[in-house]
C-alpha positions as CSV (number, residue, x, y, z in Angstrom):
1,M,0.0,0.0,0.0
2,T,1.5,3.2,-1.0
3,S,1.5,6.2,1.6
4,P,0.7,9.9,0.2
5,Q,3.8,12.4,-0.3
6,A,4.4,15.2,2.2
7,P,3.9,18.7,0.9
8,D,7.3,21.0,0.3
9,P,7.4,23.6,2.9
10,L,8.7,26.2,0.7
11,E,5.6,26.1,-1.3
12,T,3.5,27.0,1.7
13,L,5.4,30.4,2.2
14,P,3.9,33.6,1.1
15,E,5.4,35.2,-2.1
16,A,7.6,38.4,-1.5
17,I,5.9,41.6,-2.7
18,I,8.3,44.1,-4.0
19,D,7.7,47.8,-3.5
20,E,9.5,49.5,-6.5
21,E,8.3,53.0,-5.6
22,K,10.6,53.1,-2.4
23,K,14.0,52.9,-4.1
24,G,16.8,55.7,-3.3
25,I,20.6,56.3,-2.7
26,S,22.2,54.7,0.3
27,I,23.7,57.0,2.9
28,I,27.0,55.3,2.7
29,W,27.5,57.1,-0.5
30,L,27.6,60.5,1.4
31,L,31.0,59.9,2.9
32,P,33.0,60.2,-0.3
33,V,30.9,63.4,-1.3
34,V,31.6,65.1,2.1
35,A,35.4,64.2,1.6
36,L,35.4,65.5,-1.9
37,L,33.9,68.7,-0.8
38,V,36.3,69.2,2.1
39,G,39.3,68.5,-0.1
40,G,38.0,70.7,-2.6
41,W,37.6,73.5,-0.1
42,L,41.1,73.0,1.3
43,A,42.4,73.0,-2.1
44,Y,40.8,76.2,-3.1
45,K,41.9,77.7,0.3
46,A,45.3,76.7,-0.2
47,F,45.2,78.2,-3.8
48,A,43.6,81.4,-2.4
49,E,46.2,81.9,0.3
50,K,49.1,80.8,-1.8
51,G,51.3,83.9,-2.4
52,E,54.2,84.6,-4.5
53,E,57.0,82.3,-5.1
54,I,60.4,84.0,-4.4
55,I,63.9,83.1,-4.7
56,I,66.5,83.9,-1.8
57,S,70.1,83.4,-2.3
58,F,72.7,82.6,0.3
59,K,76.3,81.6,0.5
60,T,75.4,78.3,2.1
61,A,72.3,76.3,2.9
62,E,73.5,75.0,6.2
63,G,70.5,73.4,8.1
64,I,67.8,74.4,5.4
65,K,65.7,71.4,4.1
66,E,63.3,71.3,1.3
67,G,59.6,71.2,2.3
68,K,60.4,71.7,6.1
69,T,62.3,74.8,6.7
70,Q,59.8,77.6,7.4
71,V,59.9,81.3,7.0
72,K,58.7,83.1,10.1
73,F,57.8,86.6,11.1
74,K,57.5,87.1,14.9
75,D,57.3,83.1,15.3
76,V,54.5,83.0,12.8
77,T,55.0,80.8,9.7
78,V,54.6,83.0,6.5
79,G,56.3,80.6,4.1
80,V,58.0,77.3,3.3
81,V,61.2,76.2,1.4
82,K,60.1,74.5,-1.5
83,K,63.4,73.6,-3.4
84,V,67.1,74.2,-3.0
85,N,69.4,74.7,-5.9
86,F,72.5,76.4,-7.2
87,S,73.4,79.5,-9.0
88,A,74.9,79.0,-12.4
89,D,78.5,79.7,-11.3
90,L,77.9,77.7,-8.2
91,S,78.8,80.7,-5.9
92,R,75.4,80.9,-4.2
93,V,72.7,78.5,-3.0
94,L,69.2,79.6,-4.4
95,I,66.4,78.9,-2.0
96,S,62.8,78.7,-3.7
97,V,60.2,79.8,-1.1
98,T,56.4,80.0,-1.4
99,M,55.0,82.9,0.8
100,V,51.4,83.4,2.1
101,K,49.3,85.7,0.0
102,S,49.0,88.3,2.6
103,F,52.8,89.0,2.5
104,D,52.7,89.8,-1.2
105,P,52.6,93.7,-0.6
106,Y,55.8,93.2,1.4
107,M,57.9,91.5,-1.3
108,T,60.0,94.6,-2.2
109,D,63.8,95.2,-2.4
110,K,63.6,96.7,1.1
111,T,62.7,93.5,2.7
112,L,65.2,91.5,4.4
113,F,65.9,87.8,4.9
114,W,68.4,85.9,7.0
115,V,68.9,82.5,8.7
116,V,68.3,82.1,12.2
117,R,70.8,79.7,13.8
118,P,72.8,79.9,17.1
119,R,75.3,82.9,17.2
120,V,77.5,83.8,20.1
121,G,78.9,87.4,19.5
122,A,80.8,89.9,21.9
123,T,77.6,91.7,22.9
124,K,74.8,89.3,22.5
125,V,73.9,85.5,22.0
126,S,70.8,84.8,19.8
127,G,69.1,81.9,18.1
128,L,69.6,79.3,20.7
129,E,66.1,77.9,20.4
130,T,66.9,76.4,16.9
131,L,69.1,74.0,18.7
132,L,66.0,71.9,19.3
133,S,63.6,73.1,16.6
134,G,66.2,73.5,13.8
135,V,66.9,76.7,11.8
136,Y,64.3,78.8,10.0
137,I,64.5,81.8,7.7
138,A,63.4,85.0,9.2
139,I,62.0,88.0,7.5
140,D,62.0,91.8,8.2
141,P,59.2,93.1,5.9
142,S,58.9,96.5,4.2
143,N,56.3,97.7,2.0
144,E,58.5,100.6,0.8
145,G,60.7,100.1,-2.4
146,S,60.1,98.4,-5.5
147,P,58.4,95.0,-6.0
148,T,60.7,92.0,-6.6
149,S,60.9,88.4,-6.3
150,E,64.5,87.8,-5.9
151,F,66.4,88.7,-2.7
152,A,70.0,88.5,-1.5
153,G,69.8,86.9,2.1
154,L,71.9,88.5,4.9
155,E,74.8,86.3,6.4
156,N,74.2,88.0,9.7
157,P,70.9,89.2,11.3
158,P,70.4,93.0,11.0
159,V,71.2,95.1,14.0
160,I,68.0,97.2,13.8
161,T,64.8,95.9,12.3
162,T,61.7,98.1,11.0
163,D,59.5,97.6,14.0
164,I,62.2,99.4,16.1
165,K,61.5,103.2,16.2
166,G,64.5,105.7,16.1
167,S,66.8,107.8,13.8
168,R,70.1,106.7,11.7
169,Y,73.1,109.1,11.7
170,R,76.3,109.0,9.9
171,L,79.6,109.4,11.8
172,N,83.0,110.4,10.2
173,A,86.2,109.1,12.1
174,E,89.8,108.9,11.1
175,G,90.0,105.2,12.0
176,L,87.6,102.2,13.0
177,G,89.5,101.4,16.2
178,S,87.6,98.6,18.0
179,L,84.2,99.3,16.7
180,S,82.2,96.9,15.1
181,I,78.7,96.2,14.0
182,G,76.4,95.8,16.9
183,S,78.8,98.0,19.2
184,P,76.6,100.0,21.6
185,V,75.7,103.6,21.6
186,Y,75.6,105.4,24.9
187,F,73.9,108.6,26.1
188,R,74.7,109.2,29.8
189,Q,76.0,105.8,30.1
190,L,72.6,104.4,29.0
191,E,72.6,102.1,25.9
192,V,70.3,103.7,23.5
193,G,71.4,102.5,20.2
194,E,74.0,100.5,18.0
195,V,76.5,100.6,15.3
196,T,74.6,99.3,12.1
197,D,77.4,99.5,9.4
198,Y,80.7,101.1,8.4
199,A,82.7,101.6,5.3
200,L,85.7,103.5,3.8
201,S,84.8,107.0,2.7
202,E,84.9,107.9,-1.0
203,D,88.2,109.8,-0.7
204,H,89.8,106.9,1.2
205,M,90.7,109.3,3.9
206,S,88.5,108.3,6.6
207,I,85.8,105.8,7.9
208,D,82.0,106.4,7.4
209,I,80.1,104.9,10.4
210,G,76.4,104.3,10.6
211,I,74.6,104.2,13.9
212,F,71.0,104.0,15.1
213,V,69.5,105.8,18.1
214,E,66.4,104.5,19.4
215,A,63.3,106.5,20.4
216,P,62.9,108.6,22.5
217,Y,66.6,109.2,22.9
218,D,66.9,110.5,19.3
219,Q,65.3,113.6,20.4
220,F,68.5,114.6,22.3
221,V,70.4,114.5,19.1
222,H,71.0,118.0,17.9
223,E,73.2,119.3,15.0
224,G,75.6,120.7,18.0
225,T,75.8,117.2,19.5
226,R,79.3,115.7,20.1
227,F,80.1,112.0,19.5
228,W,83.3,110.2,20.6
229,N,84.8,106.7,20.7
230,A,84.0,105.5,24.2
231,S,86.0,102.2,23.7
232,G,88.4,100.8,26.2
233,V,89.6,102.3,29.3
234,D,90.7,106.0,29.9
235,I,93.6,106.2,32.4
236,S,94.7,109.7,33.4
237,M,97.1,111.2,36.1
238,T,96.1,114.6,37.7
239,A,96.9,116.4,40.8
240,A,94.2,114.4,42.4
241,G,95.8,111.2,41.6
242,V,94.9,108.3,38.9
243,Q,91.6,108.4,37.4
244,L,90.1,105.5,35.5
245,K,87.0,106.0,33.2
246,L,85.0,103.1,31.6
247,E,81.7,103.6,29.9
248,S,80.9,99.7,30.3
249,I,82.3,96.4,30.3
250,V,80.5,95.7,26.9
251,S,82.5,98.8,25.5
252,L,85.7,97.5,26.8
253,L,85.1,94.2,24.8
254,S,83.6,95.3,21.8
255,G,84.0,99.1,21.5
256,G,81.2,101.7,21.9
257,I,80.2,105.4,21.0
258,A,78.9,108.0,23.5
259,F,77.4,111.4,22.8
260,E,76.2,114.5,24.7
261,T,74.7,117.7,23.8
262,S,76.0,120.9,25.8
263,L,73.8,123.9,26.4
264,A,75.0,125.8,23.4
265,G,74.2,122.3,21.3
266,E,70.8,122.4,22.6
267,M,70.2,125.6,20.8
268,T,70.8,124.0,17.5
269,P,68.1,122.2,15.4
270,L,67.3,118.6,15.9
271,A,69.5,116.6,13.5
272,K,67.5,114.8,10.6
273,E,67.9,111.5,9.3
274,N,71.2,110.5,8.3
275,H,72.8,113.7,9.4
276,S,76.7,113.6,9.6
277,F,78.8,114.1,12.7
278,K,82.5,113.9,13.4
279,L,83.4,111.1,15.6
280,F,86.2,112.4,18.0
281,K,88.8,110.1,19.5
282,D,87.8,110.5,23.1
283,H,85.7,112.8,25.3
284,Q,88.5,115.3,26.1
285,A,88.8,115.9,22.2
286,S,85.2,116.2,22.0
287,L,85.0,119.4,24.4
288,E,87.7,121.3,22.5
289,Q,86.6,124.1,20.3
290,P,86.8,123.3,16.6
291,I,89.8,124.5,14.7
292,T,89.5,126.2,11.4
293,Q,92.4,128.1,10.9
294,T,96.0,127.3,11.5
295,I,99.6,129.0,11.3
296,T,102.4,126.7,10.3
297,F,105.9,127.1,11.7
298,A,109.0,124.8,11.6
299,L,111.3,124.2,14.6
300,R,114.8,122.9,14.2
301,F,116.3,121.0,17.1
302,S,119.8,119.7,17.6
303,E,118.7,117.3,20.2
304,S,116.9,114.1,20.2
305,V,113.0,114.1,19.6
306,R,112.5,110.7,21.0
307,G,109.1,110.7,22.8
308,L,107.4,113.4,20.6
309,E,104.7,112.4,18.4
310,I,102.5,113.6,15.5
311,G,99.5,115.2,17.2
312,A,101.4,116.0,20.6
313,P,100.4,119.4,22.0
314,V,102.1,122.6,21.6
315,E,101.8,124.4,24.9
316,Y,102.4,128.0,26.5
317,R,102.7,127.5,30.4
318,G,100.3,124.5,30.5
319,I,97.7,126.0,28.0
320,R,97.5,124.2,24.4
321,L,98.1,126.6,21.6
322,G,98.9,124.3,18.8
323,T,99.5,120.8,17.5
324,V,102.5,118.8,16.2
325,K,101.8,118.5,12.5
326,A,104.9,116.4,11.3
327,I,108.5,115.3,12.2
328,E,111.2,115.3,9.5
329,L,114.9,115.6,8.8
330,G,116.5,118.7,7.7
331,E,119.4,120.9,8.1
332,D,121.0,121.4,11.4
333,A,119.7,124.3,13.7
334,L,123.3,125.7,13.9
335,G,123.8,125.5,10.0
336,R,126.2,122.8,10.0
337,N,126.0,120.4,7.2
338,I,124.4,117.5,9.1
339,L,120.8,116.2,9.6
340,S,118.9,117.2,12.5
341,P,115.1,117.0,13.5
342,V,112.7,119.4,12.1
343,V,109.3,119.4,13.9
344,I,106.5,121.1,11.9
345,I,103.7,122.6,14.4
346,D,100.3,124.4,13.6
347,F,99.7,127.4,15.9
348,E,96.0,127.7,16.6
349,P,95.2,131.2,17.0
350,Q,91.3,130.2,17.8
351,R,92.5,129.0,21.1
352,L,93.3,132.5,22.2
353,A,90.6,134.0,24.3
354,S,91.1,137.4,22.3
355,Y,90.9,135.7,19.1
356,R,87.6,133.4,19.5
357,T,84.6,134.5,17.4
358,E,81.1,135.2,18.9
359,A,78.8,132.3,18.8
360,G,77.2,132.1,15.1
361,S,79.6,135.1,14.0
362,E,82.2,135.0,11.4
363,K,84.1,138.0,12.7
364,A,86.9,137.7,15.0
365,L,87.0,140.1,18.3
366,E,88.9,143.3,17.8
367,G,91.2,142.5,20.8
368,N,93.6,140.6,18.4
369,K,93.3,142.5,15.1
370,A,97.0,142.6,14.5
371,L,97.5,138.8,14.9
372,K,94.5,138.3,12.2
373,E,95.8,140.8,9.8
374,N,99.4,139.7,9.9
375,P,99.9,136.6,12.0
376,F,103.7,136.5,11.6
377,Q,104.1,140.1,12.8
378,R,103.1,139.4,16.3
379,A,105.5,136.2,16.3
380,R,108.6,138.2,15.0
381,T,107.9,140.9,17.6
382,D,107.8,138.1,20.6
383,V,110.8,136.7,19.2
384,E,112.9,139.7,18.9
385,K,111.9,141.9,21.6
386,Y,110.6,139.4,24.2
387,G,112.5,136.1,23.5
388,L,109.9,133.8,22.5
389,R,111.5,130.4,22.2
390,A,110.4,126.9,21.4
391,R,111.9,123.7,23.5
392,L,111.1,120.0,23.9
393,M,109.6,119.0,27.4
394,T,108.6,115.8,28.9
395,G,105.0,115.7,29.6
396,N,104.6,112.3,31.3
397,L,107.3,110.5,33.2
398,M,105.4,107.2,32.9
399,T,105.2,107.1,29.1
400,G,108.0,109.5,28.3
401,K,105.7,111.4,26.0
402,R,107.1,114.9,25.1
403,F,105.4,118.2,23.9
404,V,106.7,121.4,22.4
405,D,106.6,124.2,25.0
406,L,106.7,128.0,24.1
407,D,107.7,130.5,26.7
408,F,109.7,133.8,26.7
409,F,113.5,133.8,27.7
410,P,114.7,137.3,27.8
411,D,118.3,136.1,28.4
412,A,118.3,134.1,25.4
413,P,120.8,135.0,22.5
414,P,119.3,137.4,20.0
415,A,117.3,135.6,17.3
416,T,114.7,136.2,14.7
417,I,112.4,134.4,12.6
418,T,113.9,132.8,9.5
419,R,112.6,130.9,6.4
420,K,114.9,128.3,4.9
421,G,112.2,126.1,3.7
422,R,108.5,125.9,3.2
423,Y,107.5,127.4,6.6
424,P,109.0,130.2,8.6
425,E,111.1,128.8,11.6
426,L,110.9,129.7,15.1
427,P,114.1,129.9,17.3
428,T,114.6,126.9,19.8
429,I,116.5,126.2,22.8
430,P,117.5,123.2,24.6
431,G,115.2,121.6,27.0
432,S,115.6,121.9,30.7
433,L,117.7,118.8,31.4
434,E,119.7,119.1,28.1
435,G,120.3,122.7,29.0
436,I,121.9,121.7,32.5
437,V,124.0,119.0,30.8
438,A,125.2,121.6,28.0
439,G,126.2,124.0,30.6
440,M,128.2,121.7,32.7
441,Q,129.9,120.5,29.6
442,R,130.8,124.1,28.7
443,I,132.3,124.7,32.1
444,L,134.3,121.3,31.8
445,N,135.8,122.1,28.4
446,K,137.0,125.5,29.8
447,L,138.6,123.9,32.7
448,E,140.2,121.3,30.4
449,K,141.6,123.9,28.1
450,A,143.2,125.9,31.1
451,D,147.1,125.7,31.5
452,I,147.7,125.5,35.0
453,D,151.6,125.0,34.6
454,E,151.7,128.4,32.4
455,T,149.8,130.3,35.2
456,L,152.5,129.0,37.7
457,T,155.3,130.0,35.5
458,N,153.7,133.5,35.2
459,L,153.5,133.9,38.9
460,N,157.2,132.8,39.5
461,R,158.4,135.4,37.0
462,L,156.4,138.0,39.0
463,M,158.0,137.1,42.2
464,V,161.6,137.3,40.6
465,S,160.6,140.9,39.2
466,T,159.4,142.0,42.6
467,S,162.6,140.7,44.3
468,N,164.8,142.6,41.9
469,L,162.8,145.6,42.6
470,M,163.4,145.1,46.4
471,A,167.1,144.7,46.0
472,V,167.2,148.2,44.0
473,L,165.0,149.8,46.7
474,E,167.5,148.3,49.4
475,K,170.6,150.1,47.7
476,D,169.1,153.3,47.7
477,A,167.7,152.9,51.4
478,P,170.5,155.1,53.1
479,R,169.3,158.1,51.2
480,L,165.9,157.8,52.4
481,S,164.6,158.6,55.8
482,K,164.7,156.4,58.7
483,D,160.8,155.9,58.6
484,L,161.0,155.1,55.0
485,H,164.0,152.7,55.6
486,D,161.9,150.9,58.5
487,T,159.0,150.5,55.9
488,L,161.1,149.0,53.3
489,T,162.7,146.6,55.6
490,E,159.1,145.4,56.8
491,A,158.2,145.3,53.1
492,R,161.3,143.1,52.5
493,S,160.2,141.0,55.2
494,M,156.8,140.4,53.7
495,L,158.2,140.1,50.1
496,K,160.4,137.2,51.6
497,H,157.4,135.6,53.1
498,A,155.5,136.0,49.9
499,T,158.2,134.5,47.9
500,M,158.7,131.6,50.2
501,T,154.7,131.1,50.1
502,L,154.7,131.3,46.2
503,Q,157.5,128.8,46.0
504,T,155.7,126.5,48.2
505,A,152.6,126.9,46.2
506,T,154.5,126.3,42.8
507,E,156.0,123.1,44.3
508,T,152.5,121.8,45.5
509,M,150.5,122.9,42.5
510,T,152.8,121.2,39.8
511,P,151.3,117.8,38.6
512,E,153.8,116.1,41.1
513,G,152.9,118.3,44.1
514,E,150.1,117.5,46.6
515,I,147.6,120.4,45.6
516,G,148.4,119.8,41.8
517,G,147.6,116.3,42.1
518,Q,144.2,117.0,44.0
519,M,143.4,119.5,41.3
520,Q,144.2,116.9,38.5
521,K,142.1,114.2,40.4
522,A,139.4,116.9,40.9
523,L,139.1,117.7,37.2
524,E,139.1,114.0,36.4
525,E,136.2,113.4,38.6
526,I,134.3,116.3,37.2
527,S,134.9,115.0,33.8
528,A,133.6,111.4,34.9
529,A,130.6,113.3,36.7
530,A,129.6,115.2,33.3
531,R,130.0,111.7,31.6
532,S,127.7,110.3,34.1
533,I,125.1,113.0,33.8
534,R,125.3,112.8,30.0
535,V,124.8,109.0,30.2
536,M,121.8,109.4,32.8
537,A,120.3,112.0,30.5
538,E,120.2,109.8,27.5
539,Y,118.9,106.9,29.6
540,L,116.1,108.9,31.2
541,E,115.1,110.2,27.6
542,R,114.8,106.6,26.5
543,H,113.4,105.1,29.8
544,P,111.8,108.1,31.7
545,E,109.7,105.6,33.9
546,A,113.0,104.9,35.6
547,L,112.5,107.9,37.8
548,I,109.5,106.1,39.4
549,K,110.2,102.4,38.9
550,G,114.0,102.4,39.3
551,K,116.5,100.9,36.6
552,G,115.3,97.5,35.5
553,N,116.2,95.1,32.7
554,F,115.3,97.5,29.5
């Protein structure tokens, strides 16, 4: 018997009904769309903010990496290095930088770039933060100047950036000394600025130095302000003792400049940007009146001029009246055919109170009208009538420095102003020490030339003549009165005693006698003393410090 087949369970399930009207896009597809929109926005933003691509050239690309090194302004990134390449001659490294668009107005030839890296200088230490973060390129933007896309990077950071307010000035100096870029500028011992640059002047005769004085201190700089070199230590010996002046430790190490404005200088206008000033060698020189007129004289000396230098003062009783201009060789002062030192001096009549001009006036005071009209007439009168002479004097026993001293010597031999070369010549006399040695030498020369033996012989002849005269008088004595006879007897006795005395003196004053030997020894000792004084004078001339320190190993 066959059993019936069981029905398929799938056949009993209801048929699925598909609702075609509810089809749509799945939410999963929104993610790529959002990403695309964000990427497009970022791309648009990057394109919109992308600034000009510039090229900065440096001598070396030390520490700079493509795609990593940034350009920063006040620690804010304003550009990124894209590529590093070389110039055609391989002398420079060309850095391609993409700047942000907001800095496009500042891409001018006045804008500066430099690499910030650790630097240790005499005045400051900078860039230490780059030891951990790496080097970066700094920018000092400026919207002045002409637009450009090529820049020459600075090898050192600029001393003054555009965000610091102040004024720039120029100084003219005979030499640079210990000054350098970054050396401080002081006003009343406050650091108010720095040296920005220096270069040789166009005529190659001086140094042109640029400085920057920060605000508000630049308001104290007038056209009459005096600047001086404040480098190093100023040591001077005065009646009050040894004085030491030091502007600061920084100026001792790296040099420095100081300035001040006197009461008269404050009456002058404020100095404009890039106004030019003279840089004096020290504070004392800045206090002196400016010299615009000089009268040149020549001085011929028969002695050594060791210790006298160009620039040494010409003084009259301690008051400066001129300056040593040159030291040359020329004919001897006595007219002999030998060479001797010739010192050229500039007499500066403006140092005379009666010759100085009124402030802002071009006319000299009437008190010295004769000197103004004929400057040599006054000097000729002083030489011929009052004994004006020049001599060399030692101004400092420690250093041996000498100066020219002008003074009146009424007892000096007559002289006048002559002219054998380019300049009129003032007569000279030996210095104080040289004069003493010369006087002693003249006395010794006279003693050496004296003939003592001839003098004694003449005395002996005089005594013989006197004895003969007494013999004649004695024969005629009977005819004379008794009083006269007694007088002649006494005179004869006195003459006998005188004869014996002269004979004794003659015997003792000969070279073999006691007095003669002593006189000979005395003359020899005087000659030796003169030689010793001469040697001492020459030694002190070379080493004047021996008067204080004593004789050493020189």
